[in-house]
CHARMM internal coordinates of N, CA and C (Angstrom, degrees):
IC EDIT
DIST 1 N 1 CA 1.4979
DIST 1 CA 1 C 1.5429
ANGL 1 N 1 CA 1 C 108.13
DIST 1 C 2 N 1.3043
ANGL 1 CA 1 C 2 N 114.77
DIHE 1 N 1 CA 1 C 2 N 108.02
DIST 2 N 2 CA 1.3716
ANGL 1 C 2 N 2 CA 121.60
DIHE 1 CA 1 C 2 N 2 CA 176.97
DIST 2 CA 2 C 1.4651
ANGL 2 N 2 CA 2 C 115.00
DIHE 1 C 2 N 2 CA 2 C -79.67
DIST 2 C 3 N 1.2351
ANGL 2 CA 2 C 3 N 118.08
DIHE 2 N 2 CA 2 C 3 N -49.89
DIST 3 N 3 CA 1.5402
ANGL 2 C 3 N 3 CA 122.71
DIHE 2 CA 2 C 3 N 3 CA 175.62
DIST 3 CA 3 C 1.4611
ANGL 3 N 3 CA 3 C 107.27
DIHE 2 C 3 N 3 CA 3 C -121.38
DIST 3 C 4 N 1.3470
ANGL 3 CA 3 C 4 N 112.10
DIHE 3 N 3 CA 3 C 4 N 159.23
DIST 4 N 4 CA 1.4246
ANGL 3 C 4 N 4 CA 120.16
DIHE 3 CA 3 C 4 N 4 CA 174.02
DIST 4 CA 4 C 1.5480
ANGL 4 N 4 CA 4 C 108.19
DIHE 3 C 4 N 4 CA 4 C 140.67
DIST 4 C 5 N 1.2721
ANGL 4 CA 4 C 5 N 116.19
DIHE 4 N 4 CA 4 C 5 N -178.48
DIST 5 N 5 CA 1.4437
ANGL 4 C 5 N 5 CA 118.08
DIHE 4 CA 4 C 5 N 5 CA -176.17
DIST 5 CA 5 C 1.5168
ANGL 5 N 5 CA 5 C 110.77
DIHE 4 C 5 N 5 CA 5 C -103.49
DIST 5 C 6 N 1.2530
ANGL 5 CA 5 C 6 N 116.38
DIHE 5 N 5 CA 5 C 6 N 126.60
DIST 6 N 6 CA 1.4618
ANGL 5 C 6 N 6 CA 122.80
DIHE 5 CA 5 C 6 N 6 CA 179.11
DIST 6 CA 6 C 1.6547
ANGL 6 N 6 CA 6 C 106.74
DIHE 5 C 6 N 6 CA 6 C -91.53
DIST 6 C 7 N 1.3220
ANGL 6 CA 6 C 7 N 114.70
DIHE 6 N 6 CA 6 C 7 N 121.08
DIST 7 N 7 CA 1.4485
ANGL 6 C 7 N 7 CA 122.79
DIHE 6 CA 6 C 7 N 7 CA 178.18
DIST 7 CA 7 C 1.4573
ANGL 7 N 7 CA 7 C 107.36
DIHE 6 C 7 N 7 CA 7 C -105.45
DIST 7 C 8 N 1.2990
ANGL 7 CA 7 C 8 N 112.79
DIHE 7 N 7 CA 7 C 8 N 121.83
DIST 8 N 8 CA 1.5572
ANGL 7 C 8 N 8 CA 120.04
DIHE 7 CA 7 C 8 N 8 CA 176.13
DIST 8 CA 8 C 1.5643
ANGL 8 N 8 CA 8 C 103.66
DIHE 7 C 8 N 8 CA 8 C -109.77
DIST 8 C 9 N 1.1658
ANGL 8 CA 8 C 9 N 115.55
DIHE 8 N 8 CA 8 C 9 N 126.54
DIST 9 N 9 CA 1.5677
ANGL 8 C 9 N 9 CA 114.82
DIHE 8 CA 8 C 9 N 9 CA -178.17
DIST 9 CA 9 C 1.5786
ANGL 9 N 9 CA 9 C 104.49
DIHE 8 C 9 N 9 CA 9 C -149.57
DIST 9 C 10 N 1.3212
ANGL 9 CA 9 C 10 N 113.36
DIHE 9 N 9 CA 9 C 10 N 160.07
DIST 10 N 10 CA 1.4902
ANGL 9 C 10 N 10 CA 119.36
DIHE 9 CA 9 C 10 N 10 CA 178.41
DIST 10 CA 10 C 1.5370
ANGL 10 N 10 CA 10 C 106.45
DIHE 9 C 10 N 10 CA 10 C -80.84
DIST 10 C 11 N 1.1969
ANGL 10 CA 10 C 11 N 117.07
DIHE 10 N 10 CA 10 C 11 N 178.83
DIST 11 N 11 CA 1.4578
ANGL 10 C 11 N 11 CA 120.56
DIHE 10 CA 10 C 11 N 11 CA -174.71
DIST 11 CA 11 C 1.4806
ANGL 11 N 11 CA 11 C 115.09
DIHE 10 C 11 N 11 CA 11 C -94.80
DIST 11 C 12 N 1.3863
ANGL 11 CA 11 C 12 N 113.41
DIHE 11 N 11 CA 11 C 12 N 32.49
DIST 12 N 12 CA 1.4820
ANGL 11 C 12 N 12 CA 125.11
DIHE 11 CA 11 C 12 N 12 CA 171.30
DIST 12 CA 12 C 1.4247
ANGL 12 N 12 CA 12 C 110.99
DIHE 11 C 12 N 12 CA 12 C -55.92
DIST 12 C 13 N 1.3132
ANGL 12 CA 12 C 13 N 120.81
DIHE 12 N 12 CA 12 C 13 N 133.14
DIST 13 N 13 CA 1.5009
ANGL 12 C 13 N 13 CA 121.22
DIHE 12 CA 12 C 13 N 13 CA 176.05
DIST 13 CA 13 C 1.4389
ANGL 13 N 13 CA 13 C 121.45
DIHE 12 C 13 N 13 CA 13 C -49.87
DIST 13 C 14 N 1.4269
ANGL 13 CA 13 C 14 N 115.33
DIHE 13 N 13 CA 13 C 14 N -28.59
DIST 14 N 14 CA 1.3723
ANGL 13 C 14 N 14 CA 122.40
DIHE 13 CA 13 C 14 N 14 CA 177.50
DIST 14 CA 14 C 1.4606
ANGL 14 N 14 CA 14 C 113.48
DIHE 13 C 14 N 14 CA 14 C -60.41
DIST 14 C 15 N 1.2938
ANGL 14 CA 14 C 15 N 119.35
DIHE 14 N 14 CA 14 C 15 N -32.04
DIST 15 N 15 CA 1.3659
ANGL 14 C 15 N 15 CA 125.80
DIHE 14 CA 14 C 15 N 15 CA -177.18
DIST 15 CA 15 C 1.5819
ANGL 15 N 15 CA 15 C 113.39
DIHE 14 C 15 N 15 CA 15 C -81.61
DIST 15 C 16 N 1.2938
ANGL 15 CA 15 C 16 N 116.32
DIHE 15 N 15 CA 15 C 16 N -2.51
DIST 16 N 16 CA 1.4249
ANGL 15 C 16 N 16 CA 120.77
DIHE 15 CA 15 C 16 N 16 CA -178.18
DIST 16 CA 16 C 1.4227
ANGL 16 N 16 CA 16 C 117.01
DIHE 15 C 16 N 16 CA 16 C -124.88
DIST 16 C 17 N 1.3790
ANGL 16 CA 16 C 17 N 115.68
DIHE 16 N 16 CA 16 C 17 N 16.01
DIST 17 N 17 CA 1.5800
ANGL 16 C 17 N 17 CA 118.23
DIHE 16 CA 16 C 17 N 17 CA -178.44
DIST 17 CA 17 C 1.4776
ANGL 17 N 17 CA 17 C 111.35
DIHE 16 C 17 N 17 CA 17 C -61.65
DIST 17 C 18 N 1.2485
ANGL 17 CA 17 C 18 N 114.53
DIHE 17 N 17 CA 17 C 18 N 165.11
DIST 18 N 18 CA 1.5463
ANGL 17 C 18 N 18 CA 123.44
DIHE 17 CA 17 C 18 N 18 CA 176.42
DIST 18 CA 18 C 1.4793
ANGL 18 N 18 CA 18 C 106.45
DIHE 17 C 18 N 18 CA 18 C -55.09
DIST 18 C 19 N 1.3888
ANGL 18 CA 18 C 19 N 120.93
DIHE 18 N 18 CA 18 C 19 N -51.54
DIST 19 N 19 CA 1.3138
ANGL 18 C 19 N 19 CA 126.95
DIHE 18 CA 18 C 19 N 19 CA -174.06
DIST 19 CA 19 C 1.5904
ANGL 19 N 19 CA 19 C 112.19
DIHE 18 C 19 N 19 CA 19 C -61.42
DIST 19 C 20 N 1.2880
ANGL 19 CA 19 C 20 N 115.44
DIHE 19 N 19 CA 19 C 20 N -35.95
DIST 20 N 20 CA 1.4913
ANGL 19 C 20 N 20 CA 116.01
DIHE 19 CA 19 C 20 N 20 CA -177.29
DIST 20 CA 20 C 1.5928
ANGL 20 N 20 CA 20 C 104.58
DIHE 19 C 20 N 20 CA 20 C -76.77
DIST 20 C 21 N 1.2698
ANGL 20 CA 20 C 21 N 114.87
DIHE 20 N 20 CA 20 C 21 N -38.90
DIST 21 N 21 CA 1.5270
ANGL 20 C 21 N 21 CA 116.98
DIHE 20 CA 20 C 21 N 21 CA -179.95
DIST 21 CA 21 C 1.5469
ANGL 21 N 21 CA 21 C 111.50
DIHE 20 C 21 N 21 CA 21 C -65.32
DIST 21 C 22 N 1.2776
ANGL 21 CA 21 C 22 N 117.77
DIHE 21 N 21 CA 21 C 22 N -41.44
DIST 22 N 22 CA 1.5033
ANGL 21 C 22 N 22 CA 127.38
DIHE 21 CA 21 C 22 N 22 CA 178.71
DIST 22 CA 22 C 1.5676
ANGL 22 N 22 CA 22 C 108.35
DIHE 21 C 22 N 22 CA 22 C -59.84
DIST 22 C 23 N 1.3242
ANGL 22 CA 22 C 23 N 116.57
DIHE 22 N 22 CA 22 C 23 N -46.27
DIST 23 N 23 CA 1.3951
ANGL 22 C 23 N 23 CA 122.43
DIHE 22 CA 22 C 23 N 23 CA -179.09
DIST 23 CA 23 C 1.6245
ANGL 23 N 23 CA 23 C 110.45
DIHE 22 C 23 N 23 CA 23 C -64.12
DIST 23 C 24 N 1.3584
ANGL 23 CA 23 C 24 N 107.05
DIHE 23 N 23 CA 23 C 24 N -48.90
DIST 24 N 24 CA 1.5587
ANGL 23 C 24 N 24 CA 109.66
DIHE 23 CA 23 C 24 N 24 CA -176.03
DIST 24 CA 24 C 1.5610
ANGL 24 N 24 CA 24 C 112.18
DIHE 23 C 24 N 24 CA 24 C -62.33
DIST 24 C 25 N 1.4039
ANGL 24 CA 24 C 25 N 114.72
DIHE 24 N 24 CA 24 C 25 N -36.43
DIST 25 N 25 CA 1.4072
ANGL 24 C 25 N 25 CA 118.56
DIHE 24 CA 24 C 25 N 25 CA 171.88
DIST 25 CA 25 C 1.5124
ANGL 25 N 25 CA 25 C 117.52
DIHE 24 C 25 N 25 CA 25 C -65.47
DIST 25 C 26 N 1.3177
ANGL 25 CA 25 C 26 N 114.89
DIHE 25 N 25 CA 25 C 26 N -33.50
DIST 26 N 26 CA 1.4829
ANGL 25 C 26 N 26 CA 115.66
DIHE 25 CA 25 C 26 N 26 CA 177.81
DIST 26 CA 26 C 1.4902
ANGL 26 N 26 CA 26 C 115.97
DIHE 25 C 26 N 26 CA 26 C -70.22
DIST 26 C 27 N 1.3914
ANGL 26 CA 26 C 27 N 119.07
DIHE 26 N 26 CA 26 C 27 N -18.94
DIST 27 N 27 CA 1.3516
ANGL 26 C 27 N 27 CA 119.93
DIHE 26 CA 26 C 27 N 27 CA 179.93
DIST 27 CA 27 C 1.5907
ANGL 27 N 27 CA 27 C 108.51
DIHE 26 C 27 N 27 CA 27 C -115.37
DIST 27 C 28 N 1.2417
ANGL 27 CA 27 C 28 N 112.77
DIHE 27 N 27 CA 27 C 28 N 45.07
DIST 28 N 28 CA 1.5763
ANGL 27 C 28 N 28 CA 119.95
DIHE 27 CA 27 C 28 N 28 CA -170.62
DIST 28 CA 28 C 1.4832
ANGL 28 N 28 CA 28 C 104.64
DIHE 27 C 28 N 28 CA 28 C -50.59
DIST 28 C 29 N 1.4044
ANGL 28 CA 28 C 29 N 106.70
DIHE 28 N 28 CA 28 C 29 N 142.41
DIST 29 N 29 CA 1.5317
ANGL 28 C 29 N 29 CA 119.91
DIHE 28 CA 28 C 29 N 29 CA -178.17
DIST 29 CA 29 C 1.4912
ANGL 29 N 29 CA 29 C 115.54
DIHE 28 C 29 N 29 CA 29 C 78.74
DIST 29 C 30 N 1.2263
ANGL 29 CA 29 C 30 N 119.53
DIHE 29 N 29 CA 29 C 30 N -5.67
DIST 30 N 30 CA 1.4586
ANGL 29 C 30 N 30 CA 121.00
DIHE 29 CA 29 C 30 N 30 CA -175.79
DIST 30 CA 30 C 1.5322
ANGL 30 N 30 CA 30 C 107.88
DIHE 29 C 30 N 30 CA 30 C -88.71
DIST 30 C 31 N 1.2241
ANGL 30 CA 30 C 31 N 117.77
DIHE 30 N 30 CA 30 C 31 N -37.22
DIST 31 N 31 CA 1.5325
ANGL 30 C 31 N 31 CA 125.49
DIHE 30 CA 30 C 31 N 31 CA -173.40
DIST 31 CA 31 C 1.4868
ANGL 31 N 31 CA 31 C 108.65
DIHE 30 C 31 N 31 CA 31 C -124.96
DIST 31 C 32 N 1.3035
ANGL 31 CA 31 C 32 N 116.68
DIHE 31 N 31 CA 31 C 32 N 140.18
DIST 32 N 32 CA 1.4533
ANGL 31 C 32 N 32 CA 125.95
DIHE 31 CA 31 C 32 N 32 CA 171.66
DIST 32 CA 32 C 1.5382
ANGL 32 N 32 CA 32 C 108.88
DIHE 31 C 32 N 32 CA 32 C -118.30
DIST 32 C 33 N 1.3069
ANGL 32 CA 32 C 33 N 118.44
DIHE 32 N 32 CA 32 C 33 N 113.16
DIST 33 N 33 CA 1.4650
ANGL 32 C 33 N 33 CA 118.82
DIHE 32 CA 32 C 33 N 33 CA -178.06
DIST 33 CA 33 C 1.4930
ANGL 33 N 33 CA 33 C 113.90
DIHE 32 C 33 N 33 CA 33 C -94.46
DIST 33 C 34 N 1.2664
ANGL 33 CA 33 C 34 N 114.18
DIHE 33 N 33 CA 33 C 34 N 137.13
DIST 34 N 34 CA 1.5046
ANGL 33 C 34 N 34 CA 118.53
DIHE 33 CA 33 C 34 N 34 CA 177.41
DIST 34 CA 34 C 1.5567
ANGL 34 N 34 CA 34 C 108.18
DIHE 33 C 34 N 34 CA 34 C -130.22
DIST 34 C 35 N 1.3207
ANGL 34 CA 34 C 35 N 115.58
DIHE 34 N 34 CA 34 C 35 N 117.49
DIST 35 N 35 CA 1.4013
ANGL 34 C 35 N 35 CA 117.14
DIHE 34 CA 34 C 35 N 35 CA -177.88
DIST 35 CA 35 C 1.5617
ANGL 35 N 35 CA 35 C 108.33
DIHE 34 C 35 N 35 CA 35 C -105.05
DIST 35 C 36 N 1.3845
ANGL 35 CA 35 C 36 N 112.50
DIHE 35 N 35 CA 35 C 36 N 138.91
DIST 36 N 36 CA 1.3457
ANGL 35 C 36 N 36 CA 119.99
DIHE 35 CA 35 C 36 N 36 CA -174.99
DIST 36 CA 36 C 1.5420
ANGL 36 N 36 CA 36 C 107.12
DIHE 35 C 36 N 36 CA 36 C -125.43
DIST 36 C 37 N 1.4288
ANGL 36 CA 36 C 37 N 115.66
DIHE 36 N 36 CA 36 C 37 N 164.65
DIST 37 N 37 CA 1.4408
ANGL 36 C 37 N 37 CA 120.83
DIHE 36 CA 36 C 37 N 37 CA -178.25
DIST 37 CA 37 C 1.4594
ANGL 37 N 37 CA 37 C 107.69
DIHE 36 C 37 N 37 CA 37 C -58.47
DIST 37 C 38 N 1.3431
ANGL 37 CA 37 C 38 N 121.76
DIHE 37 N 37 CA 37 C 38 N 150.61
DIST 38 N 38 CA 1.3980
ANGL 37 C 38 N 38 CA 126.09
DIHE 37 CA 37 C 38 N 38 CA -177.85
DIST 38 CA 38 C 1.5919
ANGL 38 N 38 CA 38 C 114.82
DIHE 37 C 38 N 38 CA 38 C -63.80
DIST 38 C 39 N 1.2992
ANGL 38 CA 38 C 39 N 121.46
DIHE 38 N 38 CA 38 C 39 N -49.07
DIST 39 N 39 CA 1.3846
ANGL 38 C 39 N 39 CA 118.10
DIHE 38 CA 38 C 39 N 39 CA 178.09
DIST 39 CA 39 C 1.5993
ANGL 39 N 39 CA 39 C 119.16
DIHE 38 C 39 N 39 CA 39 C -79.92
DIST 39 C 40 N 1.4111
ANGL 39 CA 39 C 40 N 107.55
DIHE 39 N 39 CA 39 C 40 N 69.30
DIST 40 N 40 CA 1.4939
ANGL 39 C 40 N 40 CA 111.57
DIHE 39 CA 39 C 40 N 40 CA -174.25
DIST 40 CA 40 C 1.5837
ANGL 40 N 40 CA 40 C 103.53
DIHE 39 C 40 N 40 CA 40 C -110.54
DIST 40 C 41 N 1.2722
ANGL 40 CA 40 C 41 N 119.54
DIHE 40 N 40 CA 40 C 41 N 106.03
DIST 41 N 41 CA 1.4376
ANGL 40 C 41 N 41 CA 127.16
DIHE 40 CA 40 C 41 N 41 CA -177.64
DIST 41 CA 41 C 1.5305
ANGL 41 N 41 CA 41 C 111.22
DIHE 40 C 41 N 41 CA 41 C -64.38
DIST 41 C 42 N 1.3256
ANGL 41 CA 41 C 42 N 113.50
DIHE 41 N 41 CA 41 C 42 N -31.32
DIST 42 N 42 CA 1.5690
ANGL 41 C 42 N 42 CA 111.39
DIHE 41 CA 41 C 42 N 42 CA 176.29
DIST 42 CA 42 C 1.4757
ANGL 42 N 42 CA 42 C 115.59
DIHE 41 C 42 N 42 CA 42 C -69.28
DIST 42 C 43 N 1.4384
ANGL 42 CA 42 C 43 N 117.61
DIHE 42 N 42 CA 42 C 43 N -29.06
DIST 43 N 43 CA 1.3435
ANGL 42 C 43 N 43 CA 121.06
DIHE 42 CA 42 C 43 N 43 CA 179.22
DIST 43 CA 43 C 1.6104
ANGL 43 N 43 CA 43 C 109.74
DIHE 42 C 43 N 43 CA 43 C -69.81
DIST 43 C 44 N 1.2671
ANGL 43 CA 43 C 44 N 114.00
DIHE 43 N 43 CA 43 C 44 N -40.05
DIST 44 N 44 CA 1.5364
ANGL 43 C 44 N 44 CA 122.01
DIHE 43 CA 43 C 44 N 44 CA 175.81
DIST 44 CA 44 C 1.5309
ANGL 44 N 44 CA 44 C 107.34
DIHE 43 C 44 N 44 CA 44 C -52.17
DIST 44 C 45 N 1.3623
ANGL 44 CA 44 C 45 N 113.74
DIHE 44 N 44 CA 44 C 45 N -49.93
DIST 45 N 45 CA 1.5104
ANGL 44 C 45 N 45 CA 119.95
DIHE 44 CA 44 C 45 N 45 CA -178.74
DIST 45 CA 45 C 1.5329
ANGL 45 N 45 CA 45 C 112.03
DIHE 44 C 45 N 45 CA 45 C -57.27
DIST 45 C 46 N 1.3430
ANGL 45 CA 45 C 46 N 114.57
DIHE 45 N 45 CA 45 C 46 N -44.78
DIST 46 N 46 CA 1.4384
ANGL 45 C 46 N 46 CA 118.99
DIHE 45 CA 45 C 46 N 46 CA -177.45
DIST 46 CA 46 C 1.5542
ANGL 46 N 46 CA 46 C 108.82
DIHE 45 C 46 N 46 CA 46 C -62.86
DIST 46 C 47 N 1.4850
ANGL 46 CA 46 C 47 N 115.14
DIHE 46 N 46 CA 46 C 47 N -44.76
DIST 47 N 47 CA 1.3620
ANGL 46 C 47 N 47 CA 119.91
DIHE 46 CA 46 C 47 N 47 CA 176.44
DIST 47 CA 47 C 1.4996
ANGL 47 N 47 CA 47 C 118.84
DIHE 46 C 47 N 47 CA 47 C -54.60
DIST 47 C 48 N 1.3920
ANGL 47 CA 47 C 48 N 115.14
DIHE 47 N 47 CA 47 C 48 N -39.29
DIST 48 N 48 CA 1.5133
ANGL 47 C 48 N 48 CA 125.29
DIHE 47 CA 47 C 48 N 48 CA 177.91
DIST 48 CA 48 C 1.4684
ANGL 48 N 48 CA 48 C 103.97
DIHE 47 C 48 N 48 CA 48 C -67.72
DIST 48 C 49 N 1.2819
ANGL 48 CA 48 C 49 N 119.44
DIHE 48 N 48 CA 48 C 49 N -47.33
DIST 49 N 49 CA 1.4976
ANGL 48 C 49 N 49 CA 121.28
DIHE 48 CA 48 C 49 N 49 CA 177.95
DIST 49 CA 49 C 1.5138
ANGL 49 N 49 CA 49 C 113.50
DIHE 48 C 49 N 49 CA 49 C -50.43
DIST 49 C 50 N 1.3496
ANGL 49 CA 49 C 50 N 116.60
DIHE 49 N 49 CA 49 C 50 N -50.81
DIST 50 N 50 CA 1.4823
ANGL 49 C 50 N 50 CA 116.37
DIHE 49 CA 49 C 50 N 50 CA -179.49
DIST 50 CA 50 C 1.4195
ANGL 50 N 50 CA 50 C 109.25
DIHE 49 C 50 N 50 CA 50 C -72.52
DIST 50 C 51 N 1.2624
ANGL 50 CA 50 C 51 N 122.20
DIHE 50 N 50 CA 50 C 51 N -35.99
DIST 51 N 51 CA 1.5092
ANGL 50 C 51 N 51 CA 119.65
DIHE 50 CA 50 C 51 N 51 CA 173.05
DIST 51 CA 51 C 1.5946
ANGL 51 N 51 CA 51 C 114.55
DIHE 50 C 51 N 51 CA 51 C -57.58
DIST 51 C 52 N 1.3013
ANGL 51 CA 51 C 52 N 114.93
DIHE 51 N 51 CA 51 C 52 N -40.90
DIST 52 N 52 CA 1.4354
ANGL 51 C 52 N 52 CA 122.04
DIHE 51 CA 51 C 52 N 52 CA 174.87
DIST 52 CA 52 C 1.5385
ANGL 52 N 52 CA 52 C 110.59
DIHE 51 C 52 N 52 CA 52 C -58.97
DIST 52 C 53 N 1.3932
ANGL 52 CA 52 C 53 N 115.75
DIHE 52 N 52 CA 52 C 53 N -44.22
DIST 53 N 53 CA 1.4528
ANGL 52 C 53 N 53 CA 122.40
DIHE 52 CA 52 C 53 N 53 CA -173.27
DIST 53 CA 53 C 1.4801
ANGL 53 N 53 CA 53 C 104.82
DIHE 52 C 53 N 53 CA 53 C -69.88
DIST 53 C 54 N 1.3933
ANGL 53 CA 53 C 54 N 122.09
DIHE 53 N 53 CA 53 C 54 N -45.11
DIST 54 N 54 CA 1.3455
ANGL 53 C 54 N 54 CA 121.32
DIHE 53 CA 53 C 54 N 54 CA 176.75
DIST 54 CA 54 C 1.5060
ANGL 54 N 54 CA 54 C 118.83
DIHE 53 C 54 N 54 CA 54 C -64.34
DIST 54 C 55 N 1.2377
ANGL 54 CA 54 C 55 N 119.53
DIHE 54 N 54 CA 54 C 55 N -39.52
DIST 55 N 55 CA 1.5059
ANGL 54 C 55 N 55 CA 121.89
DIHE 54 CA 54 C 55 N 55 CA 177.29
DIST 55 CA 55 C 1.6361
ANGL 55 N 55 CA 55 C 107.06
DIHE 54 C 55 N 55 CA 55 C -66.58
DIST 55 C 56 N 1.1766
ANGL 55 CA 55 C 56 N 119.13
DIHE 55 N 55 CA 55 C 56 N -40.06
DIST 56 N 56 CA 1.4567
ANGL 55 C 56 N 56 CA 120.43
DIHE 55 CA 55 C 56 N 56 CA 177.91
DIST 56 CA 56 C 1.4787
ANGL 56 N 56 CA 56 C 107.96
DIHE 55 C 56 N 56 CA 56 C -61.14
DIST 56 C 57 N 1.3717
ANGL 56 CA 56 C 57 N 117.63
DIHE 56 N 56 CA 56 C 57 N -45.07
DIST 57 N 57 CA 1.4483
ANGL 56 C 57 N 57 CA 114.21
DIHE 56 CA 56 C 57 N 57 CA -175.82
DIST 57 CA 57 C 1.5381
ANGL 57 N 57 CA 57 C 114.08
DIHE 56 C 57 N 57 CA 57 C -73.07
DIST 57 C 58 N 1.3757
ANGL 57 CA 57 C 58 N 115.18
DIHE 57 N 57 CA 57 C 58 N -29.38
DIST 58 N 58 CA 1.4651
ANGL 57 C 58 N 58 CA 119.22
DIHE 57 CA 57 C 58 N 58 CA 177.23
DIST 58 CA 58 C 1.5413
ANGL 58 N 58 CA 58 C 110.50
DIHE 57 C 58 N 58 CA 58 C -66.02
DIST 58 C 59 N 1.3465
ANGL 58 CA 58 C 59 N 109.16
DIHE 58 N 58 CA 58 C 59 N -44.40
DIST 59 N 59 CA 1.4751
ANGL 58 C 59 N 59 CA 114.04
DIHE 58 CA 58 C 59 N 59 CA -177.70
DIST 59 CA 59 C 1.5531
ANGL 59 N 59 CA 59 C 114.80
DIHE 58 C 59 N 59 CA 59 C -63.12
DIST 59 C 60 N 1.4193
ANGL 59 CA 59 C 60 N 110.22
DIHE 59 N 59 CA 59 C 60 N -36.02
DIST 60 N 60 CA 1.4257
ANGL 59 C 60 N 60 CA 116.71
DIHE 59 CA 59 C 60 N 60 CA -179.20
DIST 60 CA 60 C 1.4019
ANGL 60 N 60 CA 60 C 114.64
DIHE 59 C 60 N 60 CA 60 C -70.55
DIST 60 C 61 N 1.3269
ANGL 60 CA 60 C 61 N 115.11
DIHE 60 N 60 CA 60 C 61 N -29.54
DIST 61 N 61 CA 1.5604
ANGL 60 C 61 N 61 CA 119.11
DIHE 60 CA 60 C 61 N 61 CA -177.41
DIST 61 CA 61 C 1.4904
ANGL 61 N 61 CA 61 C 115.86
DIHE 60 C 61 N 61 CA 61 C -101.71
DIST 61 C 62 N 1.3502
ANGL 61 CA 61 C 62 N 115.87
DIHE 61 N 61 CA 61 C 62 N -0.98
DIST 62 N 62 CA 1.4278
ANGL 61 C 62 N 62 CA 117.66
DIHE 61 CA 61 C 62 N 62 CA -178.92
DIST 62 CA 62 C 1.5271
ANGL 62 N 62 CA 62 C 110.08
DIHE 61 C 62 N 62 CA 62 C -77.58
DIST 62 C 63 N 1.3419
ANGL 62 CA 62 C 63 N 119.90
DIHE 62 N 62 CA 62 C 63 N 144.89
DIST 63 N 63 CA 1.3769
ANGL 62 C 63 N 63 CA 123.02
DIHE 62 CA 62 C 63 N 63 CA -176.36
DIST 63 CA 63 C 1.5363
ANGL 63 N 63 CA 63 C 116.91
DIHE 62 C 63 N 63 CA 63 C -64.82
DIST 63 C 64 N 1.3966
ANGL 63 CA 63 C 64 N 113.73
DIHE 63 N 63 CA 63 C 64 N -26.05
DIST 64 N 64 CA 1.4927
ANGL 63 C 64 N 64 CA 120.84
DIHE 63 CA 63 C 64 N 64 CA 176.07
DIST 64 CA 64 C 1.4735
ANGL 64 N 64 CA 64 C 113.17
DIHE 63 C 64 N 64 CA 64 C -69.63
DIST 64 C 65 N 1.3826
ANGL 64 CA 64 C 65 N 119.14
DIHE 64 N 64 CA 64 C 65 N -25.43
DIST 65 N 65 CA 1.4024
ANGL 64 C 65 N 65 CA 119.98
DIHE 64 CA 64 C 65 N 65 CA -177.80
DIST 65 CA 65 C 1.5379
ANGL 65 N 65 CA 65 C 113.10
DIHE 64 C 65 N 65 CA 65 C -83.13
DIST 65 C 66 N 1.2945
ANGL 65 CA 65 C 66 N 117.14
DIHE 65 N 65 CA 65 C 66 N -7.26
DIST 66 N 66 CA 1.4698
ANGL 65 C 66 N 66 CA 119.64
DIHE 65 CA 65 C 66 N 66 CA -178.99
DIST 66 CA 66 C 1.5158
ANGL 66 N 66 CA 66 C 111.12
DIHE 65 C 66 N 66 CA 66 C -87.68
DIST 66 C 67 N 1.2721
ANGL 66 CA 66 C 67 N 122.91
DIHE 66 N 66 CA 66 C 67 N -2.45
DIST 67 N 67 CA 1.4494
ANGL 66 C 67 N 67 CA 122.41
DIHE 66 CA 66 C 67 N 67 CA -172.03
DIST 67 CA 67 C 1.5129
ANGL 67 N 67 CA 67 C 107.60
DIHE 66 C 67 N 67 CA 67 C -88.05
END
COOR INIT
IC SEED 1 N 1 CA 1 C
IC BUILD
């Protein structure tokens, strides 16, 4: 797979539902799923990093913050 989105997720059942699997198969080659063990502290750090970026972006663009 040269191009596409790599999805790194824990082994939570929500990531492996029939609907998720069916969609993933319907867009073959677009996603590469990688499942890791649940207690992965580095993944928690990445999630926090994305949450921080999202919060800063939302705050910066919200009408209330411009006053």
